[in-house]
N, C-alpha and C positions, 0 to 999 in steps of 0.2 A: 376807801374801805367799804367792804360789802357788809350791809346790815343784815343781821340774822333775822329770819322771818319767824316772828313769834307765833304765827298761825300754824306752824308745823308742830306745835306742842299744845296741849297733850294729844295723845292718840284719840282720833275722832270717835264719838259714840256710834254704836250700831243703831240701825233702825229700831230693832226690838227694845234696846235700852231707852231710846228717845220716847217711844210710845209708852213704855212703862212709867217714865218720869212724868209725862203729861197726865196719865191716868191717876197716878198716885198723888200728885201735888194739887190737881185741879178737879178731880172727881169726874172726869169724862169716861164714857164707855170706851171699849177697845176700838170700835170703828170710828168714833168721834175723834179719839186721840190720834189714830192712824191718819185720818184725813188732815187734821191740823198739822201734824208733822210734815206730811207731803206738801201741803200748801206753803208752810213756812220755808221749807228748803228749796222749793222750785219756783215759787211765784210771789208769795206774800199777799196775793189777791185771789179771790175765787168768786164763783157764781153758785147759786143754790143748786142748779142742775148738776154741777160737778160733784157736790156731796152726794146727790142721789146716784150718780154713776159709780162713785167709789163704794158707797154702802149697798148698792144694788137694791135700792128701794124706789118706790114711785114718789112722784112729786105730791107731797101731802103733809099731814100733821107732824110726823116725826122730824121732817126737814125743817118745818117752820119753828118747831119748838127748839131745835138745836140753834138756829140762828138768832132767835129771840133771846136765848140764854147768853149767847156771845155778845149781843148788843147790850143786854142788861148789865153784864159784868164788865163792859167797856173793853172787851178784848179786840173788837173790830169797829171800824168806822164804815157805815154803808153809804153808797152813792146811788141815787135813783135816776134812771133815764127820764128825760122830759115826757116821753109818752107812757111811762110807768110800766113798761113791759118787762124790765129786768132791773136787778139790783146787784151792784158789785160791792164786795166786802173786802176791805183792807185789814189784814191781821197784823196788828202793830204792837201788841202788849208785850213789853220788854221781858217780864218774868216768864212768859211762854217761851220766848226765844232762849233765854238763859237756861231754862230747864232742858233744852236739847243741845246745849253747848254752843249756842250761836247768839250771844247777847248783842253783838255788834253787826249782825247780819244786815246787809244793805236793804233787804226787802222790808225791814221795819220802817224805813224812812219814806216820807211821801214821794210819790213818783208821778211823772206826767201821765196823762190819760193814754197817750199813744204807747208809752212803755208798759203801762198796766195791761193794755189789750194784748201786747206781745207776750207778756207773761201768762195770761190766760190761755193763749194758744199753746205755749209750751206745756202748761199744766194739763191741758186736754191730751196732749201726746203722751205724757207720762201715765196718766190715768188709763189711757187706751191699751197699755201693754203692761199689765201687772205681773206677767211672767218674768220680767226682768227685775234685777236689783239695780236701782238707780243711784248713781253717784252724783251728788249735788254740789258739794263745797270743794274749794281748792284743796283743803287739807285732806279730805278723804280720797280725792282723786290721786294726789301725790302719794299718799300712804298706800293706796291699792296698787298702783303701777310699779312703784319702786319696790314694794314688797314682793311683787312677782318678777323682780329682776330687771326691770326696764331701767337703764341708766337715766339719771336725773336730767342730763343734758339732751336726752331724746324727747323730753316732755315739751309740749307747746308752752311758750313763755314770752313775756315781754320784759325787757330790762329798762329800768328808768335810772338814768345817771345824772349826777350833779358834779360839782367840782370835787367834792370829797366823799361822795356817797354813791352807792349802787343798790337798787332794790329790784329783786326779781319777782314777778307775779306769774305764777303758773296757771295754765288753763284760763287765760284772760277772756276767752269768748263766753265763759260762764254758761255753757249749754250742758244739760244733763247727759250723762253717759250711762247706758244700760249694760249690765253684765248678765250673760246667760247663766242658766242653772249649771252648766258644765264648767263655768269659770274660765272658759277659753274663747268665747264669742262675745263681741261687743257691738253695741249700737250707739253711734254718735249722732245726736240730734243737731240739725241746723235749720233755724227758722228763716225762711226767705222773706226779706223785708224790702227788697228793691228789685226792679226789673233787670238791672244790670248786675252781673255777678262778681264785681271786683272784691267786695268784702268776703265773698265765698272763696275766691282765689287765695286771699290772705289766710282764711281759716284752713284751707287745704295745705298751704305752705307751712303753717305753724304745726300742723298735725302730721306732716309727712313722715318724719322720723319715727314717731310713735307708731304709726300705722305699719311701717316696715318691721316693727318689733313684735307685732301681734299675730297669732295664728289665724284668726278669722275676724272680720269686721264688716259692718254695714254703716254707711253714712245715709241717714234718713232725712231727706229734705221735707220739711213741713211747709206746705204751700197753701197760703190763704186763697180763698176762692177768687178774690179780685186780682191775684197775681199768677193765675194758672199758666198764662202765656210765658212766664219767666222760667218755667221748669226746663225747657229745652236749652236755653242759654246756660243755665247752671250745669246741665249735663255736659254740654260742649266744653265748658270751663274745666270740669272734672277730668275729662279725657285728656285735654291739652296739658293741664297743670300737673297731673299725677302719672299719667300712663303714656307719656310721649317723651322719652329720654332725649336729651340734647347731645349731639356729637361733641367730642372733646375739642375740636377746633373751634366750634361755635362758642363753647364755654370759655375758651381762652380769650377770644375776641370780646366776649361779654365782660369778662373779668377786667380787661384793659379799659373798656368803656365805662364800667361802673366806677373804677378808680378815677377816671378822668372827670366824671360827673361829680363825684364827691370832693375831690381834692382841688379841682380847678388848676389854673396855672399851666394849662396845656394849650398848644397851638391848635386853633380850630381849623385843622387841615382836612384834606379829602377823606382820610381814614375816620376822623371823628364824625363827619357828616354822614358817611356811609353807615357807620355803626349806629348813629342816631336814628336813621331810617329803619335799619334792620331790627332794632330793639325797642321800637315804639309801641308794640302791641301790649295788651293788658297782661299777658303772661309775664313779660319781662319787667313791667312796672311792679307787679307783685313780687317778683324775685328781687328786684332792686330794694324794695322797702324792707324785705326780710334780711337781705344781705347787710344793709346798714345796721341792723340789730345784731345779727349772729355771725357775720363774717364769712370766711371762705368755705366753710363746710356746707353752706347753703348751695354754692355753685357746684361743689363736688357731688352733692346729692342729686343735682339736676341731671347728672349723667347716669344715675342708677337705673337699672332695669328691673329691680326687685318688684316694684308695684305693677309692672306690666304683666309679670308672671302671676302675681296674686290675683289681678283682675281677670286674666285669662282662665284661671282655675276656679273662678267664681267663689273664692274665699274672701275676696274683697269686693263689695257690692255697693253701688249707689242706687237708692230707691227714692221715689217721690210719693208722698202721701198728701192728697188734697184734703185739707182740714174740713170735716163735715159740718161744722157749725158756722153760722153767720156771726160776725163781730162788729161790722161797721155801724149797726144800730146803736152800739154802746158809745159812739162818738157824741151822742146827744147828752151824755152825762155832764152835769155841771161841776166845775172844779177838777180836782185831781183825786185819785184814789189814795 
């Protein structure tokens, strides 16, 4: 039995409604409330410099007063670097999250330092592009795209099954999606966390059907300074995974091989070993993992040339952005955020 997803109800609050709630309930200014909403939805953690960037103010007394107030009211927990150069603030106060319709948001919970630093990187990317409306939660992403006519089965998802239950989680990568002012262009953020792009291949596979449904999109790779050498490998993975359709005869053989791998009980003959060699590459490993989740439509989509045309017309774009700020110095923080 498929379990109803209670997170689809009620209709998500708008950004304006969330800011108004934080202002009204807790007495913050417009820009203070706007910053807290952005942090809670996209990261749960922040640095003082990020408030300065959001508010367009210099590092000084207004910034210090704001964070002193947050600490005094126990809305945040600070962590200080061993060398004292930076403080990381974890926004965890449940009534704040409840006010924006997210009382159980995962960012309230303690997170590892490595995860906190990743969320700071994503927050920097969101703050760097205020021209976009950023979709943060699963509910608002599902509501936005299905409201625009995208079939639900085209949305990226992971299905978790047990003997008598099935739960679908949409947009499991939990990366922000920016919507342009025209309502027709989209920016999908992807934070590079590894030199090898297998996780990125899976991200692309999960999003492929949604990308085919949109008029224009950009996948924006966020590349930390210490991983700049990985950008080329991720671009190669993008070209291979999305813009290189497979011939029908290759897909037929791949379908046979995937069934053989999953079901077993087949003779390990010459055909099997030949297919094992042919489909040993990372593209096929990513396809196999998604096929196990979503079935035959994954292989049918691998033959589609839609995204080849989209990429050729430059309405589907991959871009790399090297993050301008250092983060590794934060690894000297004690404990977790």
